[in-house]
N, C-alpha and C positions, 0 to 999 in steps of 0.2 A: 474233390474237384481237382486237387493238385496245385492250385494257386489261389491267392486271395481274390475275392470278388473285387474287380476294378470299378472305378467310376465310369458310367456310360452316359452318353447323350441320346435322347430319343426324339427324333424329328418327325413331326406330322405336318404335311402340307395340306391345307384345306381351303378350297374355294367354294363358297356358297354351300357348305355342308352342314348347315344348322340342323337339318332333320336328324342327322346321325352324330354330330360332333360331340354333344355332351355324353352320349353313350360311349364314344371313343375315349374321351378324357377320363371318364369313370373307369373304363376298362383298363386304361393305361396306369392309372393310379393304383389299381388293384392287382397289378402284376406282382408275382413273387420275386421281389428284389428289394434290397435295403433302401428305404426311402431317401436316405442321405447320399446314396450313390447313384441315383438316377436323376438326370437333369432333362426335363421335358421342354421342348421348344415347339411352339405351334405357330405356323405362318398362315395368315388369312388374307394375304394381299388381294386387293380388288373385290373382296366379298361385299355384297350389297344387302345381305340378310343380317341376322343378329349374331353371326359367328363371333365377332369381337366381344360382345357382351357376355357370351357364353364362356369364352376363355378367361375373361376378367373375373369370373366368379372363383377362379382358382389362382390366387396370387402367387403361388409357388411355381406356376407354369409361366415360362417366358413367352410373351406374346410379341410376334413381329407382324406389323401391319402397315401397309401403305395403301393409299386409295387406288393407285393404278394397278391393273392386272398385267403382269409382265410374263406370266407363265411359270410353270413349276421349276424348270432348271434355274431360273433367276431367283426364285424363292429359296431353293435349296442352297444355292451359292451364298446367299445372305445368311442363312442359318449356320452353314458350316464355318463362316468367319467367327462365329461366337462359340464354337465348340472347343473346349479346352480339356476334354477327356480323351483317354487313349483309344476309345472305341465309340463309333457312332452307329446308332440303329435308325432305320428308316421304315415308316409304315404309313399306308394310305388311311385317310380319315374314315373311309367306309368299310374298313376291315377290323374286326374284333379278334383279339388274340387269346390263346389259352394262358392260364396263369403262370405256367412254368416256362413260357416261351423264352424269355431273356436268360433265365438261369441255364436252360439247356443249350442255348446258342453260344453264350459267352464262354462256356467250357472249352469250345473248340480252339479258342485263342491261346490256350496253354501250349498249343503246337505253334512254334515260331514260323513254320512254313505256311500257315493258314492266314490269308489276308482278308478273308471275308467269309460270311456264313449266310446261306440262304435258308429261309424257313419254308414250310409247306403251305400251299394255298388250297383251301377247300371252298367249294361252292355249296351253299345250303340248298339242297334240292327241295323246292317248294312242292306241296301236294298239288297234283294235277297240272304241273308246269312242265311242258315238254322241254322248253329252253333250259329250265333249272336242272332237269335230269341230264340233258345233253351236256351242259357246261360241267356238271359234277363229274360225269363220265370222262370228259376230256381232261379235266385236271387230275383225275386219278391216273390217267395215262401219262400226263406230264410228270407227275410225282414219281411214277415208275421209271421214266427216262432219267430224271434227276438222280435217282438212286444208282442207276447204272453208270451215269457220268461220274458221280462221286467215287464209285467203286473202281472205275477205270483210272481216273486221275483227278478230275475236278469238275464241279458244276460249271457250265458254260455261261449261263446268264441267270440272274435272280429276278424274281417278280417283286414289284414295288410294294406289295402288301406287307412284306416283312423280309428284311435282310439287314446285315450289319457289315461294317468294314473297319479295318484299322484306320484311325484318323490320319496317321502318318502317310497313308497311301492315297489320300484324297487329292484329286486333281480338279480344279474348277471346271465347270461344264460350259460348253458353248451354249448360250442361252437360246439357240434356235433348234436344239435337238428335241426330238419327240420322245424317244425311248430312253429317258434318263436312267431308269433302273438298270437296263441292259448295258448302257454305256459305262456306268459306274462300275458294275461288276466286271466288265471286260477290261477296264482300265487296271483293276486290281490284278487280273490274270496276266495282262501284258507287263506288269511290274515284276512278274516272276513268282507270284504267290498263288497258292491254291485257293479255291473257293469251296468250302465244305458245305454239306447238306445236312440239315437237322429236321427229320420228319416229325419229331415230337415237339417241335415249336411250329405252331400253325396259326394261320389267320382264317377267319370265316367271313365270307362275303356273300351277299345276296345276288341272285342273277338279275339281268336286265328284265324289264317288264315285257319286252317283245323282241322278236327277231329283228324288227326294224331298228329298235334302239340299240341292240347288240351289234348290228351291222355298222352303225356309225362308229362305234368304239373299235371294232375289229378292223375296219377299213383304215382308220387312222393309225392303228398299231402296225398294219401292213405297210403303210407309207413310211412309217418310222423304221421298219426293217430295211427297206431299200435305202433310206437316208443313212442308216448306221454304217453301211458299207464304205461311205466316204471317210468315216472316222476310224474304222477298224480294219482297213484293207491289209495292214501289216500282220494281222492275226493269221493270215493265210501263208505267211512265210514259214514253210515247213522246216527250213534249215535252222532258223532261230527259235521257232516255237513248234517243235515236232508234235507233241501231244495236243496242244491247243489248236493248231492248224487242222489236224485230223478231226477233232471234235467240232470245231467251228464249221468246217466244210460239210461234214456228215449230218450234224444236228441242225444247222441253220441254213446254210446255202442251199443244200439239196431240197430242204423242206420249204423254204420261203420262195426260192426262185425257179427251181427245176420242176418240182412236182406239179404245180399248176399248169405248166406247159406240156409235160409228158402225159398227163391224164387224157386230154382230148386226142393227143397224137396216138396214144395206145388204143383208144376206141376206133379211130379212123383206120389205122394200120391193121387192126384186127378185122375190121369190116372188109378191107381189101383182100386180106388173106383168105377170108371165108368165101369171097366172090371168085377168087382165082385158083383156089386149091381145095380139093375134095378131102378135107381132114376133119375128123370128129373132134380132135383136140382143139383146133382153132374155133370150131363151132361152139363147143362147150364153154370156152373162155369168153367168147363173144356174148353168148347167152347169159353168162354170169355177170358180165358188165351191164348188160341191159336190165337185168333183174335188179342189180344194185342201184342204178340210176332211177329206175321206176319206183323203187322203194323210197328213195330220197324225195322224188316228186310227190308221191302219195303222202309222205310224212309232212311235206310243206303244205299241201292242201288241207290235210286233216288236223294239223296242230292247232288251228284256230278254234276248233270245235271241242276237242277233248285231248286228254293225255295220251301219248303214244306208247306202244310197246317198244322194247329195246331194239327189235329187229328193224324198226323204222327210224328210231331216234339216232342210232349210230350213222347210217348212211346219210340222213338229213344233215347232221352237224358236220360230217366230213365234207360234203359238197358245199355247204354253207361257208365253212372255213376257207376252202380253196377259192371260192368265188370272191371272198373278201380280200384275199391276197391279190387277185387280178384287179379288183377295184382299187386297192391300195397302191398298186404299181402305177395305175393310170393317174391317180391323184398325185403321186410323187413326180412322175415325169411331166405332168402338166404344170408342176410347181404350184399346185393349188392346195398345199397343206399348210397348216399353221401350228405353232407351238402351243397355242391356246386350245384347250379342250372344249369341244361341244359336248357337254356332259350328257351321258345316257341316263335315262330314268330307270331306277331300280325298284325291286320289290322292297317292302318295309319289314324290319325285324319285329315290329309290333303285331 
């Protein structure tokens, strides 16, 4: 590995996660890392289920709990005040990790230019679940993009299911932020360090039970994307951050803010071109768009009754994601978003 295994802290934020929390704790304890070198901290603030009792079954796990629910950023801030190890790992309570995850990620920190490491996120594709297959396909695409980002310069943002940072680079979070994982990883980048990507360290998560449940989650994430611009606008300073500004603009700004606007404009302008010019090229492109959106609509109607083939799944999820970005922007500009999650119901590992 090139350097001695360091002590690490492993932080789990859990609100009313009793259904999965014990599996998460057992999974964490079973990771391939020297037991004396991993300090597990679990925050259960505001939980009204038996999460506290579950954590107390493992006395070597540090439990943080207050009755009030203040949100995940506040919980992480409290946990980080207790961290005395050189590296801090973060993982969501509903994500289970492969055994070698920590070992594979910590190796990157032997490079002094690496300030953080992102793991890979996998969605368990449930049998006959259109949403599960759609999410799984989407995260395979995300993983591909992260590999390209890392090969070019650095990962732009990490997913909260699994990532790690140098503790020395930690900056306390504004407790009103929504996308804490994205903000933390971008703070590391703005400090001048790279964020590495380790695909052999991965989390496995179950899909939401329905598109309605997933819409709640995705809309809130989209609102957080708009909110994050207030915190990260200096990342667009191409003179100070040439590589980061290019990646941030191309990977995030265009995707979050521009694509949802351009998609309907592309359809409308294509229609006007077809109506005003006798061109087979314009007609073929317009027909292709109509077929794509018809496939998405067909998928939306049929997904309630049976699992869909890939040629319907991909258009459906693409349109779904962009509609959530529009809904999220409205939520943000109406100032109707909250740091507190309205938790989406998920499938069960059992």
